[in-house]
N, CA, C, O and the ligand as a Tripos MOL2 file, in Angstrom:
@<TRIPOS>MOLECULE
protein
  241   239    61     0     0
PROTEIN
NO_CHARGES

@<TRIPOS>ATOM
      1 N         -59.7110  162.3760   46.9920 N.3       1 MET1
      2 CA        -58.8560  163.7730   46.8970 C.3       1 MET1
      3 C         -59.2350  164.2080   45.5210 C.2       1 MET1
      4 O         -59.7010  165.3370   45.3620 O.2       1 MET1
      5 N         -59.0650  163.3680   44.4830 N.am      2 ALA2
      6 CA        -59.3430  163.7920   42.9560 C.3       2 ALA2
      7 C         -60.7080  164.3430   42.7720 C.2       2 ALA2
      8 O         -60.9440  165.2930   42.0250 O.2       2 ALA2
      9 N         -61.7060  163.6450   43.5600 N.am      3 ASP3
     10 CA        -62.9420  163.9060   43.3270 C.3       3 ASP3
     11 C         -63.2640  165.2760   44.0420 C.2       3 ASP3
     12 O         -64.0550  166.0370   43.4850 O.2       3 ASP3
     13 N         -62.7590  165.5870   45.1040 N.am      4 GLU4
     14 CA        -62.6860  166.9690   45.8380 C.3       4 GLU4
     15 C         -62.3600  168.0680   44.9310 C.2       4 GLU4
     16 O         -63.0400  169.0780   44.7490 O.2       4 GLU4
     17 N         -61.1170  167.7280   44.3180 N.am      5 ALA5
     18 CA        -60.5640  168.7480   43.3990 C.3       5 ALA5
     19 C         -61.3150  169.1120   42.2500 C.2       5 ALA5
     20 O         -61.4010  170.2670   41.8310 O.2       5 ALA5
     21 N         -61.9680  167.9180   41.6410 N.am      6 ASP6
     22 CA        -62.7840  168.1940   40.4610 C.3       6 ASP6
     23 C         -63.9520  169.0650   40.7350 C.2       6 ASP6
     24 O         -64.3760  169.9320   39.9710 O.2       6 ASP6
     25 N         -64.5220  168.6970   42.1140 N.am      7 LYS7
     26 CA        -65.7880  169.5260   42.4580 C.3       7 LYS7
     27 C         -65.2300  171.0130   42.5470 C.2       7 LYS7
     28 O         -65.7830  171.9390   41.9540 O.2       7 LYS7
     29 N         -64.1880  171.1600   43.2660 N.am      8 GLY8
     30 CA        -63.8490  172.6390   43.4410 C.3       8 GLY8
     31 C         -63.5790  173.3810   41.8560 C.2       8 GLY8
     32 O         -63.7930  174.5740   41.6380 O.2       8 GLY8
     33 N         -63.1990  172.6500   41.0940 N.am      9 ASN9
     34 CA        -62.9630  173.2470   39.6050 C.3       9 ASN9
     35 C         -64.3000  173.5850   39.0930 C.2       9 ASN9
     36 O         -64.4920  174.6070   38.4340 O.2       9 ASN9
     37 N         -65.2600  172.7100   39.3950 N.am     10 GLU10
     38 CA        -66.6000  172.8660   38.8370 C.3      10 GLU10
     39 C         -67.1120  174.3180   39.3210 C.2      10 GLU10
     40 O         -67.4250  175.2580   38.5900 O.2      10 GLU10
     41 N         -67.1220  174.2720   40.7360 N.am     11 ILE11
     42 CA        -67.7110  175.3600   41.4520 C.3      11 ILE11
     43 C         -67.1190  176.5880   40.9710 C.2      11 ILE11
     44 O         -67.7900  177.5970   40.7540 O.2      11 ILE11
     45 N         -65.6580  176.5030   40.7720 N.am     12 MET12
     46 CA        -64.9300  177.7970   40.2960 C.3      12 MET12
     47 C         -65.4060  178.2710   38.8700 C.2      12 MET12
     48 O         -65.5920  179.4490   38.5670 O.2      12 MET12
     49 N         -65.5660  177.2480   38.0850 N.am     13 ALA13
     50 CA        -66.0670  177.4540   36.5750 C.3      13 ALA13
     51 C         -67.4650  178.1690   36.6330 C.2      13 ALA13
     52 O         -67.7530  179.1430   35.9370 O.2      13 ALA13
     53 N         -68.2660  177.5950   37.5100 N.am     14 GLU14
     54 CA        -69.6850  178.0860   37.4950 C.3      14 GLU14
     55 C         -69.5460  179.6100   37.9730 C.2      14 GLU14
     56 O         -70.0930  180.5310   37.3660 O.2      14 GLU14
     57 N         -68.7290  179.7960   39.1670 N.am     15 ASP15
     58 CA        -68.6870  181.1320   39.6040 C.3      15 ASP15
     59 C         -68.1070  182.1400   38.6860 C.2      15 ASP15
     60 O         -68.5510  183.2870   38.6240 O.2      15 ASP15
     61 N         -67.0590  181.6880   37.9340 N.am     16 LEU16
     62 CA        -66.5870  182.4420   36.9000 C.3      16 LEU16
     63 C         -67.5660  182.9520   35.7530 C.2      16 LEU16
     64 O         -67.6300  184.0820   35.2700 O.2      16 LEU16
     65 N         -68.2770  181.8710   35.4620 N.am     17 GLU17
     66 CA        -69.2600  182.1430   34.4570 C.3      17 GLU17
     67 C         -70.3370  183.1350   34.9580 C.2      17 GLU17
     68 O         -70.8110  183.9520   34.1700 O.2      17 GLU17
     69 N         -70.7100  183.0870   36.1660 N.am     18 ARG18
     70 CA        -71.7090  184.0400   36.6590 C.3      18 ARG18
     71 C         -71.1470  185.4890   36.5750 C.2      18 ARG18
     72 O         -71.7730  186.4610   36.1520 O.2      18 ARG18
     73 N         -69.6120  185.4830   37.1370 N.am     19 ARG19
     74 CA        -69.1760  186.9330   36.9730 C.3      19 ARG19
     75 C         -69.0440  187.4200   35.6460 C.2      19 ARG19
     76 O         -69.3020  188.5910   35.3670 O.2      19 ARG19
     77 N         -68.6830  186.6410   34.8690 N.am     20 ILE20
     78 CA        -68.6150  187.0340   33.3330 C.3      20 ILE20
     79 C         -70.0870  187.6710   33.1450 C.2      20 ILE20
     80 O         -70.2180  188.8790   32.9490 O.2      20 ILE20
     81 N         -71.1400  186.8270   33.2140 N.am     21 ALA21
     82 CA        -72.5950  187.1450   33.0690 C.3      21 ALA21
     83 C         -72.7190  188.4270   33.6140 C.2      21 ALA21
     84 O         -73.0870  189.3070   32.8360 O.2      21 ALA21
     85 N         -72.4760  188.7550   34.8680 N.am     22 ALA22
     86 CA        -72.7030  189.8640   35.6290 C.3      22 ALA22
     87 C         -71.8780  191.0580   35.3110 C.2      22 ALA22
     88 O         -72.2120  192.1970   35.6370 O.2      22 ALA22
     89 N         -70.9070  190.7970   34.7350 N.am     23 ALA23
     90 CA        -69.8420  191.8490   34.2450 C.3      23 ALA23
     91 C         -70.6240  192.4720   32.8210 C.2      23 ALA23
     92 O         -70.6530  193.6520   32.4740 O.2      23 ALA23
     93 N         -71.2140  191.3440   32.1520 N.am     24 ARG24
     94 CA        -71.7420  192.0070   30.9740 C.3      24 ARG24
     95 C         -73.1580  192.3670   31.1140 C.2      24 ARG24
     96 O         -73.8800  192.4970   30.1260 O.2      24 ARG24
     97 N         -73.5870  192.5360   32.3580 N.am     25 GLY25
     98 CA        -74.9930  192.9810   32.7400 C.3      25 GLY25
     99 C         -75.9620  192.0180   32.0300 C.2      25 GLY25
    100 O         -77.0400  192.4280   31.6000 O.2      25 GLY25
    101 N         -75.5780  190.7560   31.9100 N.am     26 ASP26
    102 CA        -76.4720  189.7980   31.3480 C.3      26 ASP26
    103 C         -76.6780  188.4930   32.1240 C.2      26 ASP26
    104 O         -76.4310  187.3650   31.6960 O.2      26 ASP26
    105 N         -77.2370  188.8590   33.4970 N.am     27 ILE27
    106 CA        -77.4560  187.7430   34.2880 C.3      27 ILE27
    107 C         -78.6380  186.7740   33.9080 C.2      27 ILE27
    108 O         -79.7940  187.1760   33.7790 O.2      27 ILE27
    109 N         -78.3140  185.6730   33.7670 N.am     28 PRO28
    110 CA        -79.2660  184.6300   33.3690 C.3      28 PRO28
    111 C         -80.6080  184.6810   34.3180 C.2      28 PRO28
    112 O         -80.4650  184.9900   35.5010 O.2      28 PRO28
    113 N         -81.7210  184.4220   33.8720 N.am     29 PRO29
    114 CA        -82.9100  184.4470   34.7850 C.3      29 PRO29
    115 C         -82.8560  183.3000   35.9950 C.2      29 PRO29
    116 O         -83.3300  183.4230   37.1240 O.2      29 PRO29
    117 N         -82.2110  182.2560   35.4960 N.am     30 GLY30
    118 CA        -82.1200  181.0490   36.3600 C.3      30 GLY30
    119 C         -81.1820  180.0200   36.0460 C.2      30 GLY30
    120 O         -81.2160  179.4410   34.9600 O.2      30 GLY30
    121 N         -80.3860  179.7710   36.8920 N.am     31 ILE31
    122 CA        -79.2500  178.7380   36.7090 C.3      31 ILE31
    123 C         -79.4460  177.5710   37.5190 C.2      31 ILE31
    124 O         -79.9980  177.7610   38.6030 O.2      31 ILE31
    125 N         -79.0890  176.3410   37.2020 N.am     32 GLU32
    126 CA        -79.2670  175.1690   38.2430 C.3      32 GLU32
    127 C         -77.9070  175.0040   38.8240 C.2      32 GLU32
    128 O         -76.8050  175.2480   38.3330 O.2      32 GLU32
    129 N         -78.3290  174.4210   40.2630 N.am     33 GLY33
    130 CA        -77.1460  174.3160   40.9310 C.3      33 GLY33
    131 C         -77.4340  174.2850   42.6110 C.2      33 GLY33
    132 O         -78.5940  174.2360   43.0200 O.2      33 GLY33
    133 N         -76.4800  174.3130   43.3830 N.am     34 ASP34
    134 CA        -76.7750  174.2790   44.7040 C.3      34 ASP34
    135 C         -76.9160  175.8250   45.3150 C.2      34 ASP34
    136 O         -76.0630  176.6910   45.1210 O.2      34 ASP34
    137 N         -77.9420  175.9930   45.9620 N.am     35 CYS35
    138 CA        -78.2260  177.1710   46.6550 C.3      35 CYS35
    139 C         -77.1520  177.6360   47.4350 C.2      35 CYS35
    140 O         -76.5750  176.7600   48.0800 O.2      35 CYS35
    141 N         -76.7570  178.7230   47.5390 N.am     36 GLU36
    142 CA        -75.6460  179.1940   48.2610 C.3      36 GLU36
    143 C         -76.0400  179.5490   49.7530 C.2      36 GLU36
    144 O         -75.1930  179.6540   50.6400 O.2      36 GLU36
    145 N         -77.3180  179.7150   49.9420 N.am     37 LEU37
    146 CA        -77.9990  179.7380   51.3200 C.3      37 LEU37
    147 C         -78.0850  178.5560   51.9640 C.2      37 LEU37
    148 O         -77.4310  178.3390   52.9850 O.2      37 LEU37
    149 N         -78.9910  177.5810   51.3710 N.am     38 CYS38
    150 CA        -79.3270  176.2680   52.2470 C.3      38 CYS38
    151 C         -78.5280  175.0970   51.5450 C.2      38 CYS38
    152 O         -78.5880  173.9390   51.9590 O.2      38 CYS38
    153 N         -77.8170  175.4630   50.5150 N.am     39 GLY39
    154 CA        -76.9530  174.2600   50.1490 C.3      39 GLY39
    155 C         -77.7280  173.1280   49.3530 C.2      39 GLY39
    156 O         -77.1160  172.1340   48.9630 O.2      39 GLY39
    157 N         -78.9630  173.2780   49.1400 N.am     40 GLU40
    158 CA        -79.7120  172.3330   48.5360 C.3      40 GLU40
    159 C         -79.6620  172.5120   46.9730 C.2      40 GLU40
    160 O         -79.5320  173.6510   46.5250 O.2      40 GLU40
    161 N         -79.7710  171.2990   46.0200 N.am     41 TRP41
    162 CA        -79.8400  171.5970   44.7630 C.3      41 TRP41
    163 C         -81.0640  172.0720   44.3700 C.2      41 TRP41
    164 O         -82.0940  171.6950   44.9290 O.2      41 TRP41
    165 N         -81.0610  172.8970   43.4220 N.am     42 PHE42
    166 CA        -82.3490  173.4680   42.5170 C.3      42 PHE42
    167 C         -82.1760  173.6440   41.3880 C.2      42 PHE42
    168 O         -81.0870  174.0650   40.9960 O.2      42 PHE42
    169 N         -83.1920  173.3760   40.5380 N.am     43 GLY43
    170 CA        -82.9980  173.5230   38.9530 C.3      43 GLY43
    171 C         -83.0620  174.8100   38.4410 C.2      43 GLY43
    172 O         -82.8020  175.0500   37.2620 O.2      43 GLY43
    173 N         -83.4720  175.8590   39.4410 N.am     44 ARG44
    174 CA        -83.3300  177.2530   39.0080 C.3      44 ARG44
    175 C         -82.8820  178.0700   40.2570 C.2      44 ARG44
    176 O         -83.6260  178.2170   41.2270 O.2      44 ARG44
    177 N         -81.6440  178.5850   40.1840 N.am     45 LEU45
    178 CA        -81.3360  179.6070   41.2080 C.3      45 LEU45
    179 C         -81.2690  180.9100   40.7680 C.2      45 LEU45
    180 O         -80.8320  181.0850   39.6300 O.2      45 LEU45
    181 N         -81.6360  181.9420   41.4750 N.am     46 ILE46
    182 CA        -81.3850  183.3280   40.9350 C.3      46 ILE46
    183 C         -80.4900  184.0470   41.8430 C.2      46 ILE46
    184 O         -80.7780  184.0820   43.0390 O.2      46 ILE46
    185 N         -79.4290  184.6280   41.4020 N.am     47 GLY47
    186 CA        -78.4000  185.2140   42.1590 C.3      47 GLY47
    187 C         -77.8060  184.1890   43.3010 C.2      47 GLY47
    188 O         -77.3780  184.5520   44.3960 O.2      47 GLY47
    189 N         -77.8680  182.8400   42.8240 N.am     48 GLY48
    190 CA        -77.0790  181.8160   43.5090 C.3      48 GLY48
    191 C         -78.1730  181.3620   44.8130 C.2      48 GLY48
    192 O         -77.8190  180.5210   45.6390 O.2      48 GLY48
    193 N         -79.3030  181.9170   44.8670 N.am     49 ALA49
    194 CA        -80.3090  181.5040   45.8340 C.3      49 ALA49
    195 C         -81.7080  180.8490   45.2480 C.2      49 ALA49
    196 O         -82.3010  181.2590   44.2500 O.2      49 ALA49
    197 N         -82.0730  179.8380   46.0130 N.am     50 CYS50
    198 CA        -83.3440  179.2810   45.4990 C.3      50 CYS50
    199 C         -84.5310  180.0960   45.8340 C.2      50 CYS50
    200 O         -84.5450  181.0650   46.5950 O.2      50 CYS50
    201 N         -85.4550  179.6290   45.2260 N.am     51 ALA51
    202 CA        -86.9470  180.4570   45.4430 C.3      51 ALA51
    203 C         -87.4170  180.4630   47.0610 C.2      51 ALA51
    204 O         -87.7880  181.5480   47.5100 O.2      51 ALA51
    205 N         -87.4150  179.5250   47.7740 N.am     52 PRO52
    206 CA        -87.5540  179.5220   48.9790 C.3      52 PRO52
    207 C         -86.7460  180.2470   49.8880 C.2      52 PRO52
    208 O         -87.2590  180.8070   50.8570 O.2      52 PRO52
    209 N         -85.3550  180.2940   49.6330 N.am     53 CYS53
    210 CA        -84.3930  181.0720   50.4260 C.3      53 CYS53
    211 C         -84.7100  182.7040   49.9630 C.2      53 CYS53
    212 O         -84.6690  183.6660   50.7290 O.2      53 CYS53
    213 N         -84.9940  182.7370   48.6790 N.am     54 ARG54
    214 CA        -85.3460  184.2250   48.4400 C.3      54 ARG54
    215 C         -86.5620  185.0010   49.0640 C.2      54 ARG54
    216 O         -86.6470  186.2140   49.2500 O.2      54 ARG54
    217 N         -87.4840  184.0200   49.3440 N.am     55 ASP55
    218 CA        -88.6750  184.4430   49.8990 C.3      55 ASP55
    219 C         -88.1940  184.5730   51.4290 C.2      55 ASP55
    220 O         -88.4190  185.6240   52.0280 O.2      55 ASP55
    221 N         -87.5950  183.6070   52.0030 N.am     56 LYS56
    222 CA        -87.2290  183.5380   53.5560 C.3      56 LYS56
    223 C         -86.4760  184.5990   53.7600 C.2      56 LYS56
    224 O         -86.7160  185.2260   54.7920 O.2      56 LYS56
    225 N         -85.4820  185.0500   52.9480 N.am     57 TYR57
    226 CA        -84.5680  186.3030   53.2050 C.3      57 TYR57
    227 C         -84.9980  187.5440   52.4280 C.2      57 TYR57
    228 O         -84.1800  188.4470   52.2520 O.2      57 TYR57
    229 N         -86.1670  187.6280   51.9840 N.am     58 GLY58
    230 CA        -86.6380  188.8130   51.3530 C.3      58 GLY58
    231 C         -85.9670  189.0860   50.1990 C.2      58 GLY58
    232 O         -86.0050  190.2890   49.9410 O.2      58 GLY58
    233 N         -85.2590  188.3120   49.2620 N.am     59 LEU59
    234 CA        -84.3620  188.6930   48.3690 C.3      59 LEU59
    235 C         -85.2190  188.9060   46.9200 C.2      59 LEU59
    236 O         -84.6720  189.0810   45.8310 O.2      59 LEU59
    237 N         -86.7830  188.8480   47.1620 N.am     60 GLY60
    238 CA        -87.2260  189.0560   45.6870 C.3      60 GLY60
    239 C         -87.1910  187.7070   44.8280 C.2      60 GLY60
    240 O         -87.5170  187.7220   43.6410 O.2      60 GLY60
    241 ZN        -81.9940  177.9290   49.4720 Zn       61 ZN61
@<TRIPOS>BOND
     1     1     2 1
     2     2     3 1
     3     3     4 2
     4     3     5 am
     5     5     6 1
     6     6     7 1
     7     7     8 2
     8     7     9 am
     9     9    10 1
    10    10    11 1
    11    11    12 2
    12    11    13 am
    13    13    14 1
    14    14    15 1
    15    15    16 2
    16    15    17 am
    17    17    18 1
    18    18    19 1
    19    19    20 2
    20    19    21 am
    21    21    22 1
    22    22    23 1
    23    23    24 2
    24    23    25 am
    25    25    26 1
    26    26    27 1
    27    27    28 2
    28    27    29 am
    29    29    30 1
    30    30    31 1
    31    31    32 2
    32    31    33 am
    33    33    34 1
    34    34    35 1
    35    35    36 2
    36    35    37 am
    37    37    38 1
    38    38    39 1
    39    39    40 2
    40    39    41 am
    41    41    42 1
    42    42    43 1
    43    43    44 2
    44    43    45 am
    45    45    46 1
    46    46    47 1
    47    47    48 2
    48    47    49 am
    49    49    50 1
    50    50    51 1
    51    51    52 2
    52    51    53 am
    53    53    54 1
    54    54    55 1
    55    55    56 2
    56    55    57 am
    57    57    58 1
    58    58    59 1
    59    59    60 2
    60    59    61 am
    61    61    62 1
    62    62    63 1
    63    63    64 2
    64    63    65 am
    65    65    66 1
    66    66    67 1
    67    67    68 2
    68    67    69 am
    69    69    70 1
    70    70    71 1
    71    71    72 2
    72    71    73 am
    73    73    74 1
    74    74    75 1
    75    75    76 2
    76    75    77 am
    77    77    78 1
    78    78    79 1
    79    79    80 2
    80    79    81 am
    81    81    82 1
    82    82    83 1
    83    83    84 2
    84    83    85 am
    85    85    86 1
    86    86    87 1
    87    87    88 2
    88    87    89 am
    89    89    90 1
    90    90    91 1
    91    91    92 2
    92    91    93 am
    93    93    94 1
    94    94    95 1
    95    95    96 2
    96    95    97 am
    97    97    98 1
    98    98    99 1
    99    99   100 2
   100    99   101 am
   101   101   102 1
   102   102   103 1
   103   103   104 2
   104   103   105 am
   105   105   106 1
   106   106   107 1
   107   107   108 2
   108   107   109 am
   109   109   110 1
   110   110   111 1
   111   111   112 2
   112   111   113 am
   113   113   114 1
   114   114   115 1
   115   115   116 2
   116   115   117 am
   117   117   118 1
   118   118   119 1
   119   119   120 2
   120   119   121 am
   121   121   122 1
   122   122   123 1
   123   123   124 2
   124   123   125 am
   125   125   126 1
   126   126   127 1
   127   127   128 2
   128   127   129 am
   129   129   130 1
   130   130   131 1
   131   131   132 2
   132   131   133 am
   133   133   134 1
   134   134   135 1
   135   135   136 2
   136   135   137 am
   137   137   138 1
   138   138   139 1
   139   139   140 2
   140   139   141 am
   141   141   142 1
   142   142   143 1
   143   143   144 2
   144   143   145 am
   145   145   146 1
   146   146   147 1
   147   147   148 2
   148   147   149 am
   149   149   150 1
   150   150   151 1
   151   151   152 2
   152   151   153 am
   153   153   154 1
   154   154   155 1
   155   155   156 2
   156   155   157 am
   157   157   158 1
   158   158   159 1
   159   159   160 2
   160   159   161 am
   161   161   162 1
   162   162   163 1
   163   163   164 2
   164   163   165 am
   165   165   166 1
   166   166   167 1
   167   167   168 2
   168   167   169 am
   169   169   170 1
   170   170   171 1
   171   171   172 2
   172   171   173 am
   173   173   174 1
   174   174   175 1
   175   175   176 2
   176   175   177 am
   177   177   178 1
   178   178   179 1
   179   179   180 2
   180   179   181 am
   181   181   182 1
   182   182   183 1
   183   183   184 2
   184   183   185 am
   185   185   186 1
   186   186   187 1
   187   187   188 2
   188   187   189 am
   189   189   190 1
   190   190   191 1
   191   191   192 2
   192   191   193 am
   193   193   194 1
   194   194   195 1
   195   195   196 2
   196   195   197 am
   197   197   198 1
   198   198   199 1
   199   199   200 2
   200   199   201 am
   201   201   202 1
   202   202   203 1
   203   203   204 2
   204   203   205 am
   205   205   206 1
   206   206   207 1
   207   207   208 2
   208   207   209 am
   209   209   210 1
   210   210   211 1
   211   211   212 2
   212   211   213 am
   213   213   214 1
   214   214   215 1
   215   215   216 2
   216   215   217 am
   217   217   218 1
   218   218   219 1
   219   219   220 2
   220   219   221 am
   221   221   222 1
   222   222   223 1
   223   223   224 2
   224   223   225 am
   225   225   226 1
   226   226   227 1
   227   227   228 2
   228   227   229 am
   229   229   230 1
   230   230   231 1
   231   231   232 2
   232   231   233 am
   233   233   234 1
   234   234   235 1
   235   235   236 2
   236   235   237 am
   237   237   238 1
   238   238   239 1
   239   239   240 2
@<TRIPOS>SUBSTRUCTURE
     1 MET1         2 RESIDUE 1 A MET
     2 ALA2         6 RESIDUE 1 A ALA
     3 ASP3        10 RESIDUE 1 A ASP
     4 GLU4        14 RESIDUE 1 A GLU
     5 ALA5        18 RESIDUE 1 A ALA
     6 ASP6        22 RESIDUE 1 A ASP
     7 LYS7        26 RESIDUE 1 A LYS
     8 GLY8        30 RESIDUE 1 A GLY
     9 ASN9        34 RESIDUE 1 A ASN
    10 GLU10       38 RESIDUE 1 A GLU
    11 ILE11       42 RESIDUE 1 A ILE
    12 MET12       46 RESIDUE 1 A MET
    13 ALA13       50 RESIDUE 1 A ALA
    14 GLU14       54 RESIDUE 1 A GLU
    15 ASP15       58 RESIDUE 1 A ASP
    16 LEU16       62 RESIDUE 1 A LEU
    17 GLU17       66 RESIDUE 1 A GLU
    18 ARG18       70 RESIDUE 1 A ARG
    19 ARG19       74 RESIDUE 1 A ARG
    20 ILE20       78 RESIDUE 1 A ILE
    21 ALA21       82 RESIDUE 1 A ALA
    22 ALA22       86 RESIDUE 1 A ALA
    23 ALA23       90 RESIDUE 1 A ALA
    24 ARG24       94 RESIDUE 1 A ARG
    25 GLY25       98 RESIDUE 1 A GLY
    26 ASP26      102 RESIDUE 1 A ASP
    27 ILE27      106 RESIDUE 1 A ILE
    28 PRO28      110 RESIDUE 1 A PRO
    29 PRO29      114 RESIDUE 1 A PRO
    30 GLY30      118 RESIDUE 1 A GLY
    31 ILE31      122 RESIDUE 1 A ILE
    32 GLU32      126 RESIDUE 1 A GLU
    33 GLY33      130 RESIDUE 1 A GLY
    34 ASP34      134 RESIDUE 1 A ASP
    35 CYS35      138 RESIDUE 1 A CYS
    36 GLU36      142 RESIDUE 1 A GLU
    37 LEU37      146 RESIDUE 1 A LEU
    38 CYS38      150 RESIDUE 1 A CYS
    39 GLY39      154 RESIDUE 1 A GLY
    40 GLU40      158 RESIDUE 1 A GLU
    41 TRP41      162 RESIDUE 1 A TRP
    42 PHE42      166 RESIDUE 1 A PHE
    43 GLY43      170 RESIDUE 1 A GLY
    44 ARG44      174 RESIDUE 1 A ARG
    45 LEU45      178 RESIDUE 1 A LEU
    46 ILE46      182 RESIDUE 1 A ILE
    47 GLY47      186 RESIDUE 1 A GLY
    48 GLY48      190 RESIDUE 1 A GLY
    49 ALA49      194 RESIDUE 1 A ALA
    50 CYS50      198 RESIDUE 1 A CYS
    51 ALA51      202 RESIDUE 1 A ALA
    52 PRO52      206 RESIDUE 1 A PRO
    53 CYS53      210 RESIDUE 1 A CYS
    54 ARG54      214 RESIDUE 1 A ARG
    55 ASP55      218 RESIDUE 1 A ASP
    56 LYS56      222 RESIDUE 1 A LYS
    57 TYR57      226 RESIDUE 1 A TYR
    58 GLY58      230 RESIDUE 1 A GLY
    59 LEU59      234 RESIDUE 1 A LEU
    60 GLY60      238 RESIDUE 1 A GLY
    61 ZN61       241 GROUP 0 **** ****
């Protein structure tokens, strides 16, 4: 149970960081984490999506 709560906090912190960056108009070119589309871990996500998913879904 505690592990799940910890993971939830991590995800929230990451999401908050991204929102702050977006609000500042300063979106980092790539962050590492789990792709929001396929759920796989990638060292570089853009807009929360990995390169294969961006290709697949035409996200540029
Ligand atoms: Zn993906």
